[in-house]
N, CA, C, O and CB atoms as a CASP TS submission, in Angstrom:
PFRMAT TS
TARGET T0000
AUTHOR 0000-0000-0000
METHOD Language model
MODEL 1
PARENT N/A
ATOM      1  N   UNK     1      -0.932   0.948  -1.041  1.00  0.00           N
ATOM      2  CA  UNK     1      -0.775   1.415   0.185  1.00  0.00           C
ATOM      3  C   UNK     1      -0.366   3.085  -1.079  1.00  0.00           C
ATOM      4  O   UNK     1      -0.992   4.133  -0.921  1.00  0.00           O
ATOM      5  CB  UNK     1       0.631   0.369   1.523  1.00  0.00           C
ATOM      6  N   UNK     2       0.515   2.963  -1.968  1.00  0.00           N
ATOM      7  CA  UNK     2       1.149   4.254  -2.001  1.00  0.00           C
ATOM      8  C   UNK     2      -0.462   5.007  -2.814  1.00  0.00           C
ATOM      9  O   UNK     2      -0.723   6.169  -2.501  1.00  0.00           O
ATOM     10  CB  UNK     2       2.977   4.249  -3.071  1.00  0.00           C
ATOM     11  N   UNK     3      -1.612   4.122  -4.002  1.00  0.00           N
ATOM     12  CA  UNK     3      -2.039   4.815  -3.870  1.00  0.00           C
ATOM     13  C   UNK     3      -2.337   4.717  -5.513  1.00  0.00           C
ATOM     14  O   UNK     3      -1.440   4.021  -5.989  1.00  0.00           O
ATOM     15  CB  UNK     3      -1.465   5.692  -3.051  1.00  0.00           C
ATOM     16  N   UNK     4      -3.262   5.154  -6.557  1.00  0.00           N
ATOM     17  CA  UNK     4      -2.716   5.730  -7.829  1.00  0.00           C
ATOM     18  C   UNK     4      -1.804   6.442  -8.179  1.00  0.00           C
ATOM     19  O   UNK     4      -1.298   6.619  -9.287  1.00  0.00           O
ATOM     20  CB  UNK     4      -3.309   6.237  -8.283  1.00  0.00           C
ATOM     21  N   UNK     5      -1.493   7.058  -6.739  1.00  0.00           N
ATOM     22  CA  UNK     5      -0.422   8.633  -7.598  1.00  0.00           C
ATOM     23  C   UNK     5       0.781   7.773  -6.999  1.00  0.00           C
ATOM     24  O   UNK     5       1.412   8.541  -6.273  1.00  0.00           O
ATOM     25  CB  UNK     5      -0.584  10.968  -6.768  1.00  0.00           C
ATOM     26  N   UNK     6       1.501   6.229  -6.990  1.00  0.00           N
ATOM     27  CA  UNK     6       1.938   5.956  -6.487  1.00  0.00           C
ATOM     28  C   UNK     6       3.008   5.080  -7.466  1.00  0.00           C
ATOM     29  O   UNK     6       2.424   5.049  -8.550  1.00  0.00           O
ATOM     30  CB  UNK     6       1.195   5.711  -5.619  1.00  0.00           C
ATOM     31  N   UNK     7       4.234   4.386  -7.607  1.00  0.00           N
ATOM     32  CA  UNK     7       4.662   3.692  -7.752  1.00  0.00           C
ATOM     33  C   UNK     7       5.379   3.098  -7.490  1.00  0.00           C
ATOM     34  O   UNK     7       5.286   3.431  -6.308  1.00  0.00           O
ATOM     35  CB  UNK     7       4.675   3.744  -8.118  1.00  0.00           C
ATOM     36  N   UNK     8       6.388   2.188  -7.474  1.00  0.00           N
ATOM     37  CA  UNK     8       7.018   1.307  -7.699  1.00  0.00           C
ATOM     38  C   UNK     8       8.632  -0.099  -8.602  1.00  0.00           C
ATOM     39  O   UNK     8       8.543  -0.964  -9.473  1.00  0.00           O
ATOM     40  CB  UNK     8       6.225   1.449  -7.652  1.00  0.00           C
ATOM     41  N   UNK     9       9.567   0.299  -7.941  1.00  0.00           N
ATOM     42  CA  UNK     9      10.166  -0.061  -9.417  1.00  0.00           C
ATOM     43  C   UNK     9      11.189  -1.143  -8.475  1.00  0.00           C
ATOM     44  O   UNK     9      11.905  -0.727  -7.564  1.00  0.00           O
ATOM     45  CB  UNK     9      11.080   1.529 -10.602  1.00  0.00           C
ATOM     46  N   UNK    10      11.088  -2.866  -8.963  1.00  0.00           N
ATOM     47  CA  UNK    10      11.903  -3.534  -8.002  1.00  0.00           C
ATOM     48  C   UNK    10      12.616  -4.365  -9.152  1.00  0.00           C
ATOM     49  O   UNK    10      12.068  -5.188  -9.886  1.00  0.00           O
ATOM     50  CB  UNK    10      11.067  -4.410  -6.716  1.00  0.00           C
ATOM     51  N   UNK    11      14.306  -3.882  -9.159  1.00  0.00           N
ATOM     52  CA  UNK    11      14.924  -5.184 -10.568  1.00  0.00           C
ATOM     53  C   UNK    11      15.947  -5.087  -9.941  1.00  0.00           C
ATOM     54  O   UNK    11      16.185  -4.314  -9.014  1.00  0.00           O
ATOM     55  CB  UNK    11      15.118  -4.911 -12.519  1.00  0.00           C
ATOM     56  N   UNK    12      16.840  -6.129 -10.568  1.00  0.00           N
ATOM     57  CA  UNK    12      17.911  -6.209 -10.608  1.00  0.00           C
ATOM     58  C   UNK    12      19.055  -5.954 -11.458  1.00  0.00           C
ATOM     59  O   UNK    12      18.968  -5.967 -12.686  1.00  0.00           O
ATOM     60  CB  UNK    12      17.856  -6.895 -10.384  1.00  0.00           C
ATOM     61  N   UNK    13      20.141  -5.719 -10.815  1.00  0.00           N
ATOM     62  CA  UNK    13      21.331  -4.905 -11.458  1.00  0.00           C
ATOM     63  C   UNK    13      22.236  -6.173 -12.629  1.00  0.00           C
ATOM     64  O   UNK    13      22.958  -7.136 -12.372  1.00  0.00           O
ATOM     65  CB  UNK    13      22.550  -4.229  -9.881  1.00  0.00           C
ATOM     66  N   UNK    14      21.802  -5.634 -13.800  1.00  0.00           N
ATOM     67  CA  UNK    14      23.055  -6.489 -14.914  1.00  0.00           C
ATOM     68  C   UNK    14      24.515  -6.712 -14.429  1.00  0.00           C
ATOM     69  O   UNK    14      25.335  -7.569 -14.757  1.00  0.00           O
ATOM     70  CB  UNK    14      23.364  -5.552 -16.374  1.00  0.00           C
ATOM     71  N   UNK    15      24.573  -5.923 -13.755  1.00  0.00           N
ATOM     72  CA  UNK    15      26.726  -5.619 -13.779  1.00  0.00           C
ATOM     73  C   UNK    15      26.212  -6.147 -12.417  1.00  0.00           C
ATOM     74  O   UNK    15      25.761  -7.290 -12.494  1.00  0.00           O
ATOM     75  CB  UNK    15      27.993  -3.461 -13.958  1.00  0.00           C
ATOM     76  N   UNK    16      26.183  -5.723 -11.495  1.00  0.00           N
ATOM     77  CA  UNK    16      26.381  -6.301 -10.071  1.00  0.00           C
ATOM     78  C   UNK    16      25.283  -7.485  -9.122  1.00  0.00           C
ATOM     79  O   UNK    16      24.079  -7.682  -8.961  1.00  0.00           O
ATOM     80  CB  UNK    16      26.424  -4.969  -9.271  1.00  0.00           C
ATOM     81  N   UNK    17      25.822  -7.719  -8.936  1.00  0.00           N
ATOM     82  CA  UNK    17      24.474  -8.615  -7.307  1.00  0.00           C
ATOM     83  C   UNK    17      23.912  -7.625  -6.397  1.00  0.00           C
ATOM     84  O   UNK    17      24.291  -7.394  -5.249  1.00  0.00           O
ATOM     85  CB  UNK    17      25.427  -9.841  -5.803  1.00  0.00           C
ATOM     86  N   UNK    18      22.746  -6.940  -7.190  1.00  0.00           N
ATOM     87  CA  UNK    18      22.178  -5.831  -6.354  1.00  0.00           C
ATOM     88  C   UNK    18      20.868  -6.003  -6.710  1.00  0.00           C
ATOM     89  O   UNK    18      20.380  -6.768  -7.542  1.00  0.00           O
ATOM     90  CB  UNK    18      22.711  -4.353  -6.590  1.00  0.00           C
ATOM     91  N   UNK    19      20.291  -5.100  -5.892  1.00  0.00           N
ATOM     92  CA  UNK    19      18.287  -5.811  -6.857  1.00  0.00           C
ATOM     93  C   UNK    19      17.423  -3.864  -5.883  1.00  0.00           C
ATOM     94  O   UNK    19      16.866  -3.549  -4.831  1.00  0.00           O
ATOM     95  CB  UNK    19      16.924  -8.891  -5.300  1.00  0.00           C
ATOM     96  N   UNK    20      17.799  -3.328  -6.930  1.00  0.00           N
ATOM     97  CA  UNK    20      17.408  -1.669  -6.882  1.00  0.00           C
ATOM     98  C   UNK    20      15.755  -2.087  -5.642  1.00  0.00           C
ATOM     99  O   UNK    20      15.339  -3.209  -5.357  1.00  0.00           O
ATOM    100  CB  UNK    20      16.868  -0.737  -9.218  1.00  0.00           C
ATOM    101  N   UNK    21      15.337  -1.083  -5.299  1.00  0.00           N
ATOM    102  CA  UNK    21      14.121  -1.007  -5.198  1.00  0.00           C
ATOM    103  C   UNK    21      13.477   0.860  -5.298  1.00  0.00           C
ATOM    104  O   UNK    21      14.236   1.716  -4.843  1.00  0.00           O
ATOM    105  CB  UNK    21      13.893  -1.865  -3.791  1.00  0.00           C
ATOM    106  N   UNK    22      12.499   1.186  -5.727  1.00  0.00           N
ATOM    107  CA  UNK    22      13.172   2.328  -6.156  1.00  0.00           C
ATOM    108  C   UNK    22      11.202   2.377  -6.188  1.00  0.00           C
ATOM    109  O   UNK    22      10.465   1.599  -6.793  1.00  0.00           O
ATOM    110  CB  UNK    22      14.628   2.445  -7.714  1.00  0.00           C
ATOM    111  N   UNK    23      10.688   3.910  -5.064  1.00  0.00           N
ATOM    112  CA  UNK    23       8.971   4.087  -5.136  1.00  0.00           C
ATOM    113  C   UNK    23       9.576   6.013  -5.078  1.00  0.00           C
ATOM    114  O   UNK    23      10.501   6.801  -4.879  1.00  0.00           O
ATOM    115  CB  UNK    23       7.583   3.114  -3.218  1.00  0.00           C
ATOM    116  N   UNK    24       7.323   5.690  -5.643  1.00  0.00           N
ATOM    117  CA  UNK    24       7.882   7.010  -5.638  1.00  0.00           C
ATOM    118  C   UNK    24       6.129   7.352  -5.566  1.00  0.00           C
ATOM    119  O   UNK    24       5.354   7.010  -6.460  1.00  0.00           O
ATOM    120  CB  UNK    24       9.094   7.604  -7.132  1.00  0.00           C
ATOM    121  N   UNK    25       5.620   8.270  -4.010  1.00  0.00           N
ATOM    122  CA  UNK    25       4.902   8.992  -4.203  1.00  0.00           C
ATOM    123  C   UNK    25       4.764  10.686  -3.920  1.00  0.00           C
ATOM    124  O   UNK    25       5.397  11.570  -4.498  1.00  0.00           O
ATOM    125  CB  UNK    25       4.260   8.351  -3.816  1.00  0.00           C
ATOM    126  N   UNK    26       3.583  10.869  -2.692  1.00  0.00           N
ATOM    127  CA  UNK    26       3.879  12.821  -2.218  1.00  0.00           C
ATOM    128  C   UNK    26       3.488  12.686  -0.902  1.00  0.00           C
ATOM    129  O   UNK    26       3.152  13.557  -0.099  1.00  0.00           O
ATOM    130  CB  UNK    26       2.724  14.338  -3.083  1.00  0.00           C
ATOM    131  N   UNK    27       3.614  10.856  -0.711  1.00  0.00           N
ATOM    132  CA  UNK    27       3.982  11.061   0.600  1.00  0.00           C
ATOM    133  C   UNK    27       5.579  10.387   0.719  1.00  0.00           C
ATOM    134  O   UNK    27       6.069   9.388   0.193  1.00  0.00           O
ATOM    135  CB  UNK    27       2.797  10.348   1.616  1.00  0.00           C
ATOM    136  N   UNK    28       6.094  11.325   1.577  1.00  0.00           N
ATOM    137  CA  UNK    28       7.815  11.719   1.193  1.00  0.00           C
ATOM    138  C   UNK    28       7.976   9.676   2.644  1.00  0.00           C
ATOM    139  O   UNK    28       8.678   8.665   2.599  1.00  0.00           O
ATOM    140  CB  UNK    28       8.830  14.539   2.276  1.00  0.00           C
ATOM    141  N   UNK    29       7.132  10.065   3.366  1.00  0.00           N
ATOM    142  CA  UNK    29       7.278   8.901   4.595  1.00  0.00           C
ATOM    143  C   UNK    29       6.626   7.606   4.203  1.00  0.00           C
ATOM    144  O   UNK    29       7.338   6.610   4.066  1.00  0.00           O
ATOM    145  CB  UNK    29       6.520   9.373   6.057  1.00  0.00           C
ATOM    146  N   UNK    30       5.245   7.536   3.999  1.00  0.00           N
ATOM    147  CA  UNK    30       5.182   5.932   3.539  1.00  0.00           C
ATOM    148  C   UNK    30       6.081   5.888   2.125  1.00  0.00           C
ATOM    149  O   UNK    30       7.094   5.252   2.417  1.00  0.00           O
ATOM    150  CB  UNK    30       3.350   5.339   3.202  1.00  0.00           C
ATOM    151  N   UNK    31       6.122   6.141   1.241  1.00  0.00           N
ATOM    152  CA  UNK    31       8.064   6.049   0.726  1.00  0.00           C
ATOM    153  C   UNK    31       9.092   4.823   0.914  1.00  0.00           C
ATOM    154  O   UNK    31       9.296   3.672   0.530  1.00  0.00           O
ATOM    155  CB  UNK    31       8.990   7.180   1.664  1.00  0.00           C
ATOM    156  N   UNK    32       9.642   5.895   1.816  1.00  0.00           N
ATOM    157  CA  UNK    32      10.292   6.015   2.325  1.00  0.00           C
ATOM    158  C   UNK    32      10.310   4.337   3.152  1.00  0.00           C
ATOM    159  O   UNK    32      11.326   3.654   3.029  1.00  0.00           O
ATOM    160  CB  UNK    32      10.097   7.299   2.803  1.00  0.00           C
ATOM    161  N   UNK    33       8.738   3.637   4.220  1.00  0.00           N
ATOM    162  CA  UNK    33       8.238   2.902   4.848  1.00  0.00           C
ATOM    163  C   UNK    33       8.177   1.834   3.786  1.00  0.00           C
ATOM    164  O   UNK    33       8.604   0.700   4.003  1.00  0.00           O
ATOM    165  CB  UNK    33       7.142   3.394   5.493  1.00  0.00           C
ATOM    166  N   UNK    34       7.871   2.043   3.129  1.00  0.00           N
ATOM    167  CA  UNK    34       7.213   1.263   1.708  1.00  0.00           C
ATOM    168  C   UNK    34       7.757   0.331   1.061  1.00  0.00           C
ATOM    169  O   UNK    34       7.253  -0.676   0.563  1.00  0.00           O
ATOM    170  CB  UNK    34       7.022   2.024   0.646  1.00  0.00           C
ATOM    171  N   UNK    35      10.118   1.144   1.101  1.00  0.00           N
ATOM    172  CA  UNK    35      11.255   0.985   0.790  1.00  0.00           C
ATOM    173  C   UNK    35      11.496  -0.060   1.623  1.00  0.00           C
ATOM    174  O   UNK    35      11.299  -1.271   1.724  1.00  0.00           O
ATOM    175  CB  UNK    35      12.037   2.056   0.833  1.00  0.00           C
ATOM    176  N   UNK    36      12.058   0.971   2.252  1.00  0.00           N
ATOM    177  CA  UNK    36      12.080  -0.337   3.829  1.00  0.00           C
ATOM    178  C   UNK    36      11.398  -1.337   4.188  1.00  0.00           C
ATOM    179  O   UNK    36      11.887  -2.169   4.953  1.00  0.00           O
ATOM    180  CB  UNK    36      11.817   0.093   5.062  1.00  0.00           C
ATOM    181  N   UNK    37      10.104  -1.454   3.695  1.00  0.00           N
ATOM    182  CA  UNK    37       9.009  -3.057   3.878  1.00  0.00           C
ATOM    183  C   UNK    37       9.692  -4.201   2.785  1.00  0.00           C
ATOM    184  O   UNK    37       9.931  -5.346   3.168  1.00  0.00           O
ATOM    185  CB  UNK    37       6.875  -2.725   3.206  1.00  0.00           C
ATOM    186  N   UNK    38       9.958  -3.782   1.472  1.00  0.00           N
ATOM    187  CA  UNK    38       9.715  -4.529   0.766  1.00  0.00           C
ATOM    188  C   UNK    38      11.881  -4.445   0.884  1.00  0.00           C
ATOM    189  O   UNK    38      12.234  -5.450   1.501  1.00  0.00           O
ATOM    190  CB  UNK    38       8.422  -4.125  -0.630  1.00  0.00           C
ATOM    191  N   UNK    39      12.910  -3.729   0.545  1.00  0.00           N
ATOM    192  CA  UNK    39      13.645  -4.597   1.294  1.00  0.00           C
ATOM    193  C   UNK    39      13.709  -5.467   2.300  1.00  0.00           C
ATOM    194  O   UNK    39      14.044  -6.604   1.969  1.00  0.00           O
ATOM    195  CB  UNK    39      14.158  -4.217   1.516  1.00  0.00           C
ATOM    196  N   UNK    40      13.534  -5.316   3.201  1.00  0.00           N
ATOM    197  CA  UNK    40      13.887  -6.233   4.108  1.00  0.00           C
ATOM    198  C   UNK    40      12.878  -7.860   3.777  1.00  0.00           C
ATOM    199  O   UNK    40      13.078  -8.939   4.334  1.00  0.00           O
ATOM    200  CB  UNK    40      13.595  -5.409   5.676  1.00  0.00           C
ATOM    201  N   UNK    41      11.961  -7.594   2.864  1.00  0.00           N
ATOM    202  CA  UNK    41      11.264  -8.708   2.326  1.00  0.00           C
ATOM    203  C   UNK    41      12.012  -9.938   1.350  1.00  0.00           C
ATOM    204  O   UNK    41      11.915 -11.165   1.317  1.00  0.00           O
ATOM    205  CB  UNK    41      10.216  -8.045   1.564  1.00  0.00           C
ATOM    206  N   UNK    42      13.093  -8.544   0.304  1.00  0.00           N
ATOM    207  CA  UNK    42      13.892  -9.823  -0.544  1.00  0.00           C
ATOM    208  C   UNK    42      15.233  -9.729   0.087  1.00  0.00           C
ATOM    209  O   UNK    42      16.157 -10.120  -0.626  1.00  0.00           O
ATOM    210  CB  UNK    42      14.046  -9.644  -2.410  1.00  0.00           C
ATOM    211  N   UNK    43      15.609  -9.193   1.546  1.00  0.00           N
ATOM    212  CA  UNK    43      17.206  -9.047   2.546  1.00  0.00           C
ATOM    213  C   UNK    43      16.536 -11.063   2.786  1.00  0.00           C
ATOM    214  O   UNK    43      17.288 -12.034   2.705  1.00  0.00           O
ATOM    215  CB  UNK    43      17.280  -7.261   4.803  1.00  0.00           C
ATOM    216  N   UNK    44      15.152 -11.128   3.044  1.00  0.00           N
ATOM    217  CA  UNK    44      14.905 -12.452   4.040  1.00  0.00           C
ATOM    218  C   UNK    44      14.261 -13.921   2.883  1.00  0.00           C
ATOM    219  O   UNK    44      14.197 -15.129   3.114  1.00  0.00           O
ATOM    220  CB  UNK    44      13.367 -11.870   5.517  1.00  0.00           C
ATOM    221  N   UNK    45      13.990 -13.351   2.010  1.00  0.00           N
ATOM    222  CA  UNK    45      13.976 -14.357   0.756  1.00  0.00           C
ATOM    223  C   UNK    45      15.325 -14.665   0.275  1.00  0.00           C
ATOM    224  O   UNK    45      15.569 -15.746  -0.260  1.00  0.00           O
ATOM    225  CB  UNK    45      13.180 -13.772  -0.490  1.00  0.00           C
ATOM    226  N   UNK    46      16.306 -13.660   0.464  1.00  0.00           N
ATOM    227  CA  UNK    46      17.422 -13.765  -0.512  1.00  0.00           C
ATOM    228  C   UNK    46      18.485 -14.133   0.541  1.00  0.00           C
ATOM    229  O   UNK    46      19.688 -14.135   0.281  1.00  0.00           O
ATOM    230  CB  UNK    46      17.756 -12.337  -1.461  1.00  0.00           C
ATOM    231  N   UNK    47      17.893 -14.491   1.925  1.00  0.00           N
ATOM    232  CA  UNK    47      18.815 -14.587   3.539  1.00  0.00           C
ATOM    233  C   UNK    47      20.229 -14.107   3.070  1.00  0.00           C
ATOM    234  O   UNK    47      21.235 -14.798   2.912  1.00  0.00           O
ATOM    235  CB  UNK    47      19.000 -16.482   4.372  1.00  0.00           C
ATOM    236  N   UNK    48      20.031 -12.447   2.843  1.00  0.00           N
ATOM    237  CA  UNK    48      21.256 -11.368   3.307  1.00  0.00           C
ATOM    238  C   UNK    48      20.599 -10.580   4.614  1.00  0.00           C
ATOM    239  O   UNK    48      19.458 -10.399   5.038  1.00  0.00           O
ATOM    240  CB  UNK    48      21.698 -10.071   1.889  1.00  0.00           C
ATOM    241  N   UNK    49      22.166 -10.151   5.084  1.00  0.00           N
ATOM    242  CA  UNK    49      21.923  -9.875   6.551  1.00  0.00           C
ATOM    243  C   UNK    49      21.900  -8.563   6.115  1.00  0.00           C
ATOM    244  O   UNK    49      22.839  -8.165   5.425  1.00  0.00           O
ATOM    245  CB  UNK    49      22.988 -10.347   7.801  1.00  0.00           C
ATOM    246  N   UNK    50      20.786  -7.662   6.462  1.00  0.00           N
ATOM    247  CA  UNK    50      20.394  -6.261   6.997  1.00  0.00           C
ATOM    248  C   UNK    50      22.169  -5.212   6.723  1.00  0.00           C
ATOM    249  O   UNK    50      22.241  -4.026   7.044  1.00  0.00           O
ATOM    250  CB  UNK    50      19.761  -6.523   9.137  1.00  0.00           C
TER
END
């Protein structure tokens, strides 16, 4: 979705029970949509409420 000019980083925190989802690209709306989609998928897989 982000094309060749974007990137995504998903990582677990080493010190707290948190998974960070970070993305960057030229289109801010696309970045926000992509991060929210990934976060929803992670929450569903981990069975964590939104």
